[in-house]
C-alpha positions in Angstrom: 0.0 0.6 12.5 -2.8 0.0 10.8 -3.4 0.7 6.8 -6.4 0.0 5.1 -8.5 -3.1 6.1 -6.7 -4.7 9.0 -8.8 -8.1 9.5 -12.0 -6.8 8.5 -14.8 -9.1 7.5 -16.4 -8.0 3.9 -19.0 -9.7 2.3 -18.6 -12.8 0.9 -18.3 -13.2 -3.0 -18.5 -16.4 -4.5 -17.2 -17.2 -7.9 -19.3 -17.6 -10.6 -19.4 -20.8 -12.9 -17.3 -19.4 -15.4 -14.8 -18.3 -13.2 -15.0 -21.7 -11.5 -13.7 -23.2 -15.0 -11.3 -20.9 -15.5 -9.7 -21.7 -11.7 -11.6 -18.7 -10.0 -9.4 -16.0 -11.5 -6.6 -18.1 -13.5 -6.7 -18.0 -17.1 -7.7 -21.3 -18.9 -7.5 -22.2 -22.8 -10.5 -21.3 -24.4 -11.2 -18.5 -22.1 -11.5 -15.3 -24.5 -12.6 -13.1 -21.6 -9.3 -10.3 -21.3 -7.3 -10.2 -18.3 -6.6 -7.5 -16.4 -3.2 -7.3 -14.7 -1.9 -6.1 -11.4 1.1 -4.9 -10.1 2.1 -5.0 -6.3 4.8 -2.9 -4.4 5.7 -2.7 -0.8 5.9 -0.2 1.4 6.1 0.3 5.5 5.2 2.5 8.4 7.9 3.9 10.6 10.7 1.4 11.6 12.2 3.6 14.7 14.3 1.0 16.5 15.6 -0.8 13.4 18.8 -0.4 11.3 17.6 -3.0 8.9 14.8 -5.6 9.1 15.0 -7.8 5.8 12.2 -10.1 4.6 12.6 -12.6 1.7 9.4 -12.7 -0.1 8.7 -15.8 -2.4 5.4 -15.5 -4.0 2.2 -13.9 -4.1 -1.7 -15.2 -4.1 -5.1 -13.9 -4.6 -8.7 -15.0 -3.9 -12.1 -14.3 -4.5 -13.4 -14.8 -1.3 -11.9 -13.3 2.0 -12.8 -16.4 4.2 -10.7 -18.8 2.0 -8.1 -21.2 3.7 -4.9 -21.5 2.0 -3.1 -24.8 1.6 0.0 -25.7 0.0 -0.1 -26.7 -3.5 -4.1 -25.6 -3.3 -3.5 -25.6 -7.0 -3.4 -29.2 -9.0 -2.4 -29.1 -12.5 -3.5 -32.7 -13.0 -6.9 -31.4 -12.1 -7.0 -28.2 -14.5 -5.6 -25.7 -12.0 -8.3 -26.6 -9.6 -8.3 -28.8 -6.6 -11.0 -29.9 -4.0 -10.8 -29.8 -0.4 -11.8 -32.9 1.3 -15.0 -32.6 3.4 -15.7 -29.0 2.5 -18.1 -28.2 -0.4 -17.4 -24.5 -0.2 -13.9 -24.9 -1.1 -15.0 -26.3 -4.3 -16.3 -23.1 -5.4 -13.0 -21.6 -5.4 -9.1 -21.7 -6.1 -6.3 -19.6 -5.4 -4.3 -17.5 -8.2 -0.7 -17.7 -7.1 2.6 -15.7 -8.6 5.8 -17.2 -7.6 9.1 -14.8 -8.2 11.5 -16.1 -10.6 13.7 -16.1 -7.4 13.4 -15.1 -3.7 13.7 -11.6 -3.5 15.0 -10.2 0.1 13.7 -6.5 0.8 14.6 -4.6 3.4 11.6 -3.1 4.9 13.3 -0.7 7.5 14.4 1.5 3.9 10.6 1.9 3.3 9.4 4.5 5.7 8.0 8.0 5.0 6.2 7.2 1.9 8.9 5.2 0.2 8.1 2.3 -1.8 10.0 -0.7 -2.9 10.1 0.5 -6.6 11.8 3.6 -5.4 15.0 1.6 -4.5 14.7 -0.6 -7.4 14.5 1.2 -10.9 10.9 2.0 -10.8 10.2 -1.8 -10.9 7.2 -3.2 -8.1 8.0 -6.4 -6.5 5.6 -8.1 -8.7 4.6 -6.7 -12.1 2.2 -7.6 -14.6 0.2 -10.2 -12.9 -2.4 -11.6 -14.9 -6.0 -12.0 -13.1 -9.3 -12.7 -14.7 -12.1 -9.9 -14.1 -13.4 -10.2 -10.6 -13.8 -8.7 -7.0 -10.8 -10.3 -5.3 -11.3 -10.0 -1.7 -7.9 -12.0 -0.2 -4.3 -11.5 -1.1 -1.4 -13.3 0.7 2.4 -12.8 0.6 4.7 -15.3 1.3 7.8 -15.4 3.0 10.9 -17.8 2.7 11.0 -20.4 5.6 14.0 -20.6 7.6 15.3 -23.9 6.2 17.6 -22.6 3.9 19.1 -19.3 2.9 18.0 -17.9 0.0 20.5 -16.8 -3.0 19.1 -13.2 -2.7 19.8 -13.2 1.7 23.2 -14.6 1.0 24.2 -11.9 -1.1 23.4 -9.3 1.2 25.5 -11.0 3.8 22.7 -12.0 5.9 22.4 -14.8 8.5 18.5 -15.5 8.2 16.2 -15.2 5.2 13.9 -12.6 7.5 16.2 -10.9 9.8 16.5 -7.9 12.1 19.9 -5.5 12.7 19.4 -3.2 15.5 21.0 0.6 15.4 24.8 0.4 16.5 24.2 -3.5 16.8 26.2 -6.0 14.1 24.3 -9.2 15.4 21.9 -10.8 13.0 18.7 -11.5 15.0 16.5 -13.9 13.3 12.9 -12.7 12.7 10.4 -15.5 13.0 7.2 -16.1 11.0 5.3 -19.3 12.4 3.7 -21.3 9.9 5.4 -19.6 7.2 3.6 -21.7 4.7 0.3 -20.3 4.9 1.3 -16.7 4.0 0.6 -13.5 5.4 -3.4 -12.7 4.7 -5.0 -9.5 3.9 -8.6 -9.1 3.6 -9.0 -5.9 1.8 -11.9 -3.8 3.2 -12.7 -3.0 -0.2 -12.3 -5.7 -2.7 -9.5 -5.4 -5.2 -11.4 -4.8 -8.6 -9.8 -6.4 -11.9 -11.4 -5.3 -15.1 -11.2 -6.8 -18.5 -8.2 -5.2 -19.9 -7.8 -3.0 -16.9 -4.7 -2.6 -14.6 -4.6 -2.0 -10.9 -1.6 -1.4 -8.6 -1.6 -2.0 -5.0 1.1 -1.4 -2.3 0.9 -3.6 0.7 1.9 -1.7 3.9 3.7 -3.3 6.6 4.1 -1.8 10.1 7.6 -2.4 11.5 7.6 -0.3 14.4 4.5 -2.3 16.0 4.3 -5.7 14.4 8.0 -6.8 14.9 8.1 -7.9 18.4 11.6 -8.3 20.5 11.4 -11.8 22.6 13.5 -13.7 24.6 12.5 -17.2 24.5 15.8 -18.9 25.1 17.8 -16.3 27.0 18.9 -14.9 23.8 17.3 -11.8 21.9 15.0 -12.8 18.8 12.1 -11.2 16.9 9.0 -12.5 15.8 6.8 -11.0 13.1 3.0 -10.3 13.9 1.9 -8.7 10.7 -1.2 -6.8 10.0 -1.3 -5.9 6.5 -2.8 -3.2 4.8 -3.4 -2.2 1.5 -3.4 0.8 -0.8 -5.0 1.1 -4.3 -2.3 3.3 -5.7 -4.9 4.5 -8.4 -7.3 6.2 -5.5 -4.5 7.8 -3.1 -3.5 11.2 -1.8 -0.8 12.7 0.2 -0.2 14.8 3.3 3.1 16.2 4.1 4.5 18.5 6.8 7.6 19.3 8.9 7.5 18.9 12.9 9.8 21.7 14.7 11.1 20.0 17.9 14.3 20.4 19.7 15.5 16.9 19.6 14.4 15.0 16.6 17.1 11.8 17.2 15.5 10.3 20.3 12.0 11.7 20.1 10.8 8.9 18.3 7.8 11.1 16.6 5.1 9.0 14.6 2.3 10.7 12.7 -1.0 9.1 12.3 -3.9 9.7 9.5 -7.2 8.6 11.5 -10.7 8.6 10.2 -14.3 8.6 11.6 -15.5 5.5 10.1 -19.4 4.5 10.3 -20.1 1.5 12.6 -16.6 1.9 14.7 -16.5 3.6 18.2 -13.1 4.8 17.3 -11.1 6.4 15.0 -9.6 4.1 12.4 -5.9 4.7 11.6 -5.3 4.7 8.1 -1.6 5.5 7.5 1.3 5.7 9.9 4.6 7.6 9.5 7.9 9.0 10.9 9.8 12.0 10.5 13.1 12.5 8.9 15.4 13.1 12.1 17.7 15.7 10.2 14.9 17.9 8.7 11.4 16.9 10.6 9.7 16.3 7.2 7.2 13.6 6.9 5.2 12.3 4.2 1.7 10.5 5.1 1.8 8.7 1.6 -0.4 7.1 0.3 -3.8 8.1 1.8 -6.7 6.3 0.8 -9.5 8.1 -1.1 -12.1 5.4 -1.3 -14.6 4.4 -3.8 -16.3 6.9 -6.3 -15.6 9.9 -4.0 -12.6 12.4 -4.9 -11.9 13.7 -1.6 -11.3 12.5 1.7 -10.9 13.9 5.4 -8.3 13.0 8.1 -7.5 14.2 11.5 -3.6 14.1 11.9 -2.4 13.0 15.1 1.5 13.7 16.2 3.0 12.1 19.0 6.4 11.0 20.3 8.3 10.2 23.7 8.6 13.4 26.2 6.3 15.2 23.7 2.9 16.6 24.0 0.3 14.8 21.6 -0.8 17.3 18.8 -4.0 16.7 16.8 -4.7 18.5 13.4 -8.5 18.2 12.7 -10.2 18.3 9.3 -7.5 17.9 6.5 -9.3 17.3 3.5 -7.3 15.8 0.7 -8.0 15.1 -2.9 -7.6 12.1 -5.0 -4.1 12.4 -6.7 -3.4 15.3 -4.7 -1.0 16.8 -1.7 -1.7 18.7 1.3 1.3 20.3 3.2 0.6 21.1 6.5 3.8 23.2 6.7 5.8 23.4 10.1 3.9 22.1 13.1 5.7 23.2 16.2 5.9 20.4 19.1 5.9 21.0 22.9 8.1 19.1 25.1 6.3 16.8 28.1 6.7 14.1 30.3 5.7 10.4 30.3 4.6 7.8 32.5 4.4 4.0 31.9 1.8 1.3 32.1 2.1 -2.7 31.9 -0.3 -5.7 32.0 -0.9 -6.5 35.7 -0.9 -10.6 34.3 -0.4 -12.4 31.2 -3.5 -12.6 29.2 -4.9 -14.9 26.4 -5.1 -15.0 23.6 -1.5 -14.2 23.4 -1.6 -13.0 20.0 -3.5 -9.8 21.0 -2.5 -6.4 21.3 -3.8 -3.5 23.6 -4.7 -0.2 21.6 -4.8 3.2 24.0 -7.1 5.7 23.2 -8.0 9.4 24.2 -10.7 11.8 23.6 -10.8 15.7 23.4 -13.8 18.1 24.4 -16.6 18.2 21.8 -15.5 14.8 20.3 -16.6 11.4 21.6 -15.0 9.3 18.8 -11.4 8.4 20.3 -8.1 8.9 19.0 -5.6 6.1 18.7 -2.6 7.2 20.3 -0.7 4.1 21.0 -0.9 0.5 20.7 1.5 -2.7 21.5 1.3 -6.0 20.8 1.5 -8.7 23.7 4.8 -10.8 23.5 3.3 -14.1 22.6 5.9 -15.9 24.7 4.5 -14.2 28.0 1.1 -12.5 27.4 2.5 -9.2 28.3 4.3 -6.4 27.0 7.6 -6.8 26.5 8.5 -3.3 27.9 6.0 -1.2 29.7 4.5 1.4 27.1 5.0 5.0 27.4 2.3 7.2 27.8 2.2 11.1 27.8 1.1 12.9 30.9 0.4 16.2 29.0 -2.6 18.1 27.5 -3.5 17.1 23.9 -2.7 20.6 21.6 -5.6 20.8 19.2 -5.8 22.7 15.8 -8.2 22.9 13.3 -6.8 22.9 9.3 -8.1 25.8 7.1 -8.9 24.2 3.9 -9.4 26.9 2.0 -6.6 29.1 3.0 -4.3 25.7 3.6 -3.1 26.8 7.2 -3.0 24.6 10.5 -4.8 27.1 13.4 -3.8 27.9 16.2 -3.2 25.1 19.1 -5.1 25.1 22.1 -4.4 22.8 25.3 -7.3 20.4 25.6 -7.4 19.4 29.5 -10.4 17.4 29.7 -8.5 14.0 29.6 -5.1 15.3 30.1 -2.7 12.3 30.7 -5.9 10.1 30.8 -6.0 7.0 28.6 -8.5 4.5 27.9 -6.9 0.7 27.0 -8.8 -1.6 24.7 -7.4 -5.2 24.0 -7.8 -6.6 20.3 -6.9 -9.3 18.3 -7.3 -10.8 14.6 -8.9 -13.4 13.3 -12.4 -14.3 14.7 -11.8 -12.7 18.1 -13.8 -8.7 18.8 -12.7 -5.7 20.6 -12.7 -6.4 24.4 -14.3 -4.0 27.1 -12.6 -0.3 27.7 -10.5 -0.1 30.3 -10.6 3.8 31.3 -8.8 5.7 33.6 -5.4 4.8 33.0 -3.2 7.8 34.1 0.2 8.4 36.0 3.0 10.5 36.6 6.4 11.0 35.1 9.0 8.7 37.3 6.8 6.7 39.2 6.9 2.8 38.3 4.8 1.8 36.0 1.1 1.6 36.1 -0.4 -2.0 36.2 -3.7 -2.2 33.8 -6.3 -4.5 35.7 -9.7 -5.5 34.3 -11.2 -6.7 37.2 -12.5 -9.6 37.8 -10.3 -10.8 35.4 -7.1 -9.0 36.2 -6.2 -8.2 32.6 -7.4 -7.0 29.4 -9.7 -9.3 27.6 -11.0 -9.9 24.2 -14.5 -11.7 23.2 -14.8 -14.4 21.1 -17.7 -15.8 19.3 -19.6 -18.2 21.8 -18.8 -21.4 19.0 -15.3 -22.9 19.7 -13.4 -25.9 19.0 -11.5 -27.6 21.2 -8.4 -29.2 19.8 -6.3 -32.0 21.0 -3.3 -34.2 19.7 0.5 -35.1 20.5 3.6 -33.7 19.6 6.4 -36.4 18.5 9.9 -35.6 19.6 12.2 -38.8 18.1 14.8 -40.0 20.1 17.4 -38.4 18.5 16.5 -34.9 19.5 18.2 -34.7 23.0 19.0 -31.5 24.9 15.9 -29.6 24.1 14.7 -27.7 27.3 11.9 -25.7 26.3 9.2 -25.4 24.0 6.2 -23.1 22.6 2.8 -23.9 20.8 1.8 -21.4 18.4 -1.7 -21.0 16.6 -1.7 -18.8 13.6 -4.6 -17.6 11.4 -3.1 -16.2 8.0 0.2 -15.9 9.3 -0.7 -13.8 12.4 0.0 -15.4 15.6 -3.3 -16.0 17.2 -2.3 -17.7 20.4 0.6 -19.5 22.1 1.3 -21.9 25.0 4.1 -23.0 26.9 4.8 -26.7 26.6 5.2 -28.7 30.1 7.6 -31.2 28.4 10.0 -31.6 25.6 11.6 -34.5 26.4 11.7 -37.3 23.4 8.4 -39.3 23.1 4.9 -38.2 22.5 3.9 -34.8 24.4 0.2 -34.0 24.6 -0.8 -30.5 23.5 -2.0 -28.2 26.6 -5.4 -29.3 27.8 -8.3 -27.0 27.5 -7.1 -25.6 24.3 -9.9 -24.2 22.2 -10.5 -21.8 19.2 -12.9 -19.7 17.9 -14.9 -21.5 14.9 -15.2 -17.7 13.5 -17.5 -15.0 12.2 -18.8 -14.7 9.0 -21.6 -14.0 6.7 -21.5 -17.2 5.0 -22.9 -20.2 7.5 -22.7 -23.8 6.8 -24.6 -26.3 8.3 -22.6 -28.0 11.0 -20.2 -25.2 11.0 -19.0 -21.6 10.1 -16.7 -21.1 7.1 -13.3 -19.1 7.5 -11.8 -21.0 10.5 -8.5 -22.4 9.2 -5.5 -22.4 11.5 -1.9 -23.1 11.5 -0.4 -25.1 14.3 3.5 -24.5 14.9 5.6 -25.8 17.9 9.5 -24.5 18.4 11.4 -26.1 20.7 14.8 -25.2 21.8 17.8 -26.0 24.0 21.7 -25.3 24.3 22.9 -25.6 21.0 19.7 -27.5 19.1 16.4 -26.1 18.0 13.7 -28.1 16.6 10.2 -27.5 15.0 7.3 -28.7 13.1 3.8 -27.9 12.7 0.6 -28.4 10.7 -0.9 -26.2 7.9 -4.9 -25.5 7.1 -6.1 -27.0 10.2 -10.0 -26.9 9.5 -11.9 -25.7 12.3 -15.4 -24.9 10.6 -17.0 -27.7 12.2 -18.1 -26.5 15.9 -17.0 -30.0 17.5 -13.7 -31.0 19.2 -11.0 -32.6 16.9 -7.8 -34.5 17.4 -4.9 -33.4 15.3 -2.4 -35.0 13.5 0.6 -36.0 15.0 3.2 -33.0 15.0 6.8 -34.5 14.6 9.5 -32.2 15.3 12.7 -31.9 13.1 
């Protein structure tokens, strides 16, 4: 699922005085420095289970700092395009550059798999074109989706019921796709800053991953979906491509996924740079785009191919050249069997996910084979995950001849996986849970991490306790259930059931703490970058309500009481 830069933490860059006066990237009268331009496209990794996944895009924003929080109307023309943030001196050093679309645009992300870009289906026009940015190293991007309040014209024209919705194969139902605290946008902190030069042009592609980041939930006895986006990005001037064809007897239900993975310094596991699926008619696949970082002209990838009831295969050492294509030709996959695994108990933070790794003989750096998000309403998987019982088939790519060598079964870790919990924001990967194995047909294997009885993620020692009240007006009757979501940069960090949704004042769950953050920029009395959204959803028979707060500042390591959250 992961494209480049999934919630990574690059070094902090602060605007120069000249950029500050220019709004840190926005042009201002009298500024004679030529601006650069940027085009932003959208692509997606595989969407195997969905016929359509629509999102309605409204705007995009850029910032020179990775740790900056976003607040609605954070630019203010009355202050020369620059607005300070009360009580936070660091925010006074920077502002956002935002670009609104002339009108919201509804995009079917499910049609952008296997290397397809939005522009490919839109007369070669990117979603955002010709955005003017002052020269600088931009370390944060946010893309904004329409709220659920009113149906955009672009969604209505497609016959949709919601601005953001899911349609399943063979099912005509319009399922809502929820984005908690949509006003804060979906955050991307690039692994390498987006460098804009005077008179230069940058072409970016933002990478969604619907197959993993669209999570089915059932909070009110009815199916719906929630988006837990971990965006990646590609600099389209520094990419390559790998293609190939999968040969297998059943392409329609095997749900093949192909991953391009790299060994990265400082990481104890391989990093997934790009994911794709196969054409179910031909077996063809395209790993496009693939990054070639910095000033390098080549990059090396290991390609992992997996599917349901299929033995996993790995092609090691595929070297790509910037702007070039490597064809793996036909790879014949072997049938296999699967066992399933589930969490023994719910876990927090419920915004986490669990990675499943395997290693092969002579290579100590694990491959990511699968991962699955938690259902934020339950803290568990929505359904058990399938894992192969068979050996990994391993081959090496001959870069001189351009051919894949003979595959050989690696039996050293046959059917054995290691699970590692991970989460976004200021959490860190948890301890490994090794030895997860099973046989086909048995009940799901329960994953335990004694003594805690569930995988865990690590959080910084510094945390803030939050409290407050939810106000439910007397006119909102019939609510039976409610849920509290904590988000950071548009991604669900944690969530909690509410004990009551009766009219009146309902306190937030007791003992609710959140990390204050990890960053290289430390402030007196706190740590920068820990800005959250708080969103409440409640429902009952024929009634729904919601409310929330944006830009909740937890950069100070103290307990705070939030403003009242009033449901509407």
